[in-house]
C-alpha positions in Angstrom: 24.1 147.8 -47.0 26.3 146.6 -44.4 24.4 148.6 -41.7 20.9 146.2 -42.5 23.0 143.5 -42.3 24.7 144.0 -38.7 21.5 145.0 -37.2 19.6 141.3 -39.1 22.8 140.1 -37.3 22.0 142.0 -34.3 18.4 141.0 -34.0 18.9 137.0 -34.8 21.9 137.2 -32.1 19.4 138.4 -29.5 16.4 136.2 -30.3 18.7 133.2 -30.1 19.8 134.4 -26.3 16.1 134.8 -25.2 14.2 132.0 -26.8 12.9 130.2 -24.4 12.6 126.1 -24.5 9.2 124.6 -23.1 9.8 120.5 -22.7 7.0 118.6 -21.0 8.3 114.7 -20.3 5.6 112.4 -18.9 6.2 109.0 -17.3 3.6 107.0 -16.0 1.7 109.2 -13.6 4.5 112.0 -13.4 4.2 114.7 -15.4 6.8 117.7 -15.5 8.0 120.9 -17.4 10.6 122.3 -18.0 10.9 126.2 -19.0 13.9 128.3 -19.7 16.8 128.7 -22.1 18.2 125.6 -24.3 21.3 125.1 -22.3 19.4 125.2 -19.2 16.4 122.7 -20.4 18.4 120.2 -21.6 20.3 120.5 -18.2 17.7 120.0 -16.5 15.8 117.2 -18.4 19.3 115.3 -18.3 19.7 115.3 -14.6 15.8 114.6 -14.3 15.6 111.5 -16.4 18.9 109.9 -14.5 17.8 110.5 -11.5 14.3 109.0 -12.6 14.5 106.4 -15.1 16.6 103.7 -12.5 13.8 104.7 -9.9 11.2 103.9 -12.5 13.0 100.5 -12.7 13.1 99.8 -9.8 9.7 100.4 -8.9 8.8 98.2 -11.8 10.6 95.6 -10.4 8.4 95.1 -7.3 4.9 95.9 -8.8 2.8 93.6 -9.1 0.4 93.7 -11.1 -1.6 91.2 -14.0 -3.0 92.5 -17.4 -5.0 90.8 -19.2 -2.9 89.5 -21.7 -0.6 88.0 -19.2 -3.1 85.9 -17.6 -4.2 84.7 -21.0 -0.9 83.7 -22.0 -0.2 82.1 -18.5 -4.1 80.3 -18.1 -4.8 79.7 -22.0 -4.6 75.9 -21.3 -6.4 75.8 -18.4 -9.1 78.3 -18.9 -11.7 78.6 -21.8 -14.4 81.8 -22.1 -17.4 79.9 -23.4 -20.8 81.2 -24.5 -21.8 79.5 -21.3 -19.4 82.0 -19.6 -15.8 81.0 -18.3 -15.0 77.8 -17.7 -11.8 76.2 -16.1 -11.0 73.2 -18.5 -8.1 71.8 -17.6 -5.6 69.6 -19.9 -4.8 66.8 -18.2 -3.3 64.7 -19.8 0.6 63.2 -19.9 1.5 66.0 -22.5 0.5 68.9 -20.6 3.0 67.8 -17.5 0.1 68.6 -15.3 -1.5 66.3 -12.2 -5.0 66.8 -11.1 -5.9 70.2 -9.6 -7.0 70.2 -6.4 -10.5 71.7 -5.5 -8.7 74.7 -4.2 -6.5 75.4 -7.2 -9.7 74.6 -9.5 -12.0 77.7 -7.6 -9.3 80.3 -7.7 -8.7 79.2 -11.3 -12.3 79.5 -11.7 -12.1 83.0 -10.4 -9.0 84.1 -12.7 -11.8 82.8 -15.5 -14.1 85.0 -14.5 -11.3 88.0 -14.8 -10.3 87.4 -17.5 -13.6 87.5 -18.8 -14.4 90.5 -17.6 -11.0 92.0 -18.5 -11.6 91.4 -22.4 -15.7 92.5 -22.5 -17.1 89.4 -22.1 -18.7 90.0 -19.0 -19.6 93.4 -16.6 -18.4 91.8 -13.4 -15.8 89.6 -12.5 -17.3 88.4 -9.3 -19.2 85.4 -8.6 -21.4 83.5 -5.9 -20.4 80.4 -4.5 -23.4 78.7 -6.3 -22.0 80.0 -9.5 -18.8 78.8 -9.5 -19.9 75.5 -8.2 -22.3 75.0 -11.4 -19.9 76.0 -13.3 -17.3 73.3 -11.8 -19.8 70.6 -11.0 -17.6 70.6 -7.1 -19.8 69.9 -4.8 -21.0 73.2 -2.9 -19.8 72.1 0.6 -16.2 71.7 -0.9 -16.9 75.0 -2.9 -17.6 76.8 0.7 -14.8 75.2 2.4 -12.0 76.5 -0.2 -13.6 79.5 -0.7 -13.4 80.5 3.2 -9.7 79.2 2.7 -8.7 81.5 0.0 -10.3 84.1 1.5 -8.4 83.7 5.3 -5.3 83.6 2.6 -5.6 86.8 0.9 -6.0 85.2 -2.3 -10.1 85.9 -2.6 -12.1 89.1 -1.5 -15.7 88.6 -0.1 -17.9 91.3 -0.9 -21.4 91.7 -0.9 -23.7 92.6 -4.1 -24.0 96.7 -4.4 -27.6 95.4 -3.3 -26.7 93.6 -0.2 -28.5 90.8 -1.3 -25.7 88.1 -2.0 -22.3 87.0 -1.3 -19.7 87.4 -4.2 -16.0 86.0 -4.0 -13.4 87.9 -6.7 -9.5 86.9 -6.8 -6.8 89.0 -5.7 -3.2 90.3 -6.9 -2.3 87.9 -4.6 -4.2 85.0 -5.4 -3.0 85.2 -9.0 0.4 85.2 -7.9 -0.4 82.3 -5.3 -2.0 79.8 -7.6 0.9 80.9 -10.5 3.7 80.1 -8.0 1.8 76.8 -7.1 1.3 75.9 -10.7 4.8 76.5 -12.0 6.2 74.4 -8.8 4.1 71.5 -9.9 5.1 71.9 -13.5 8.8 72.1 -12.5 8.7 68.9 -10.7 6.8 66.4 -12.9 8.7 67.6 -15.6 11.9 66.8 -13.8 
């Protein structure tokens, strides 16, 4: 009997030393695998995470991307998704702390409303023709055209052609969303001071 126990102890010690561990880590687009003994894999994983996590946190600080939920949270008091489509419907009263919006801000808001509507699946494309922007906002067509030109020149709006090339369309850029958010935040801060 003792010979049998010795053989099983030898076997279990041998398998523990020869067992390979496989660990896979995915962080965003980065995927890495570690294979080897438990000790070597544990050391590698700890080293990798201690080097990568601070880098990922730093990258998040300089990354600029707006999710639909963030846009809805920020602009819900100015934008509504109606049966007729996305619309700018600002609360222009004393309680909102917001003065009347400029035509340039209104055009950018309309394009953000269109982006939100696309992101939540209410419309299939967030690009808008100038005539659609004008009719949605009841701003004169020359003013809409001038404001779009200014926004395109600043990089706040992208100007494209439709797939079939029959019309020019506009969409808000990430920089445009950032600009409008900063502009409205400054305005709200000054009116509440």
